[in-house]
Structures are given as structure tokens and as C-alpha cells.
C-alpha positions, 0 to 999 in steps of 0.5 A: 467458481467463476466470479461475477463482477458488476460495474467497476470504476477504477480511477487510477492504479499506481505504478507498481500496483495490481488490479485484477478482476475475476478469478486469480490463483496468485498475485505477487508484488514485484517491488517494495518500498519502505515509508517513514512518516510522522503522526497524521501524515497520511490523513485525507479528507475535508475539514481535518483537525489533527492535534499532535503535541509531539511527533517523532518518527523512528526510522531505525530498522534493524531488519536486513530484509522486510519483503523478499521478492527475489522469486517473483520475476 
């Protein structure tokens, strides 16, 4: 069924991001990234008040691969 889309305002799309408006069969990533961050690292907004008594980030990952994208060329 065709998509009917109204007004769209796009501020930005990241370098490996995907923006698609309308019908789509498949969207597949062509890059991956793994990010480690401590407690409260990605909080955004006005007048945030974050209290972290102790913050420890576990960066040990025993997986050999997390997202396989070899077939998404």
C-alpha cells in the first residue's frame, strides 16, 4: 500500500544513517560501531541533574562478532 507522508523536517542524518520516506522492502546497515560509555553519558536536555555515586563501564566483550554485515554490500 503506498505511503502518504505529510510535512517532514530533517535536521541531520549521520554519516552511516539511513533516511527513507515511503514504501521500503528492506533497509540494511553498511557499517557498525560499538560504543562503551559510563552512567549518564548520553543524557541530553535542559537542567539535568544526574547523581552517580559509582560508575564502572564493562568493556570486555567475549563475542567474536556482534553484527554481521558481510552480505549487505
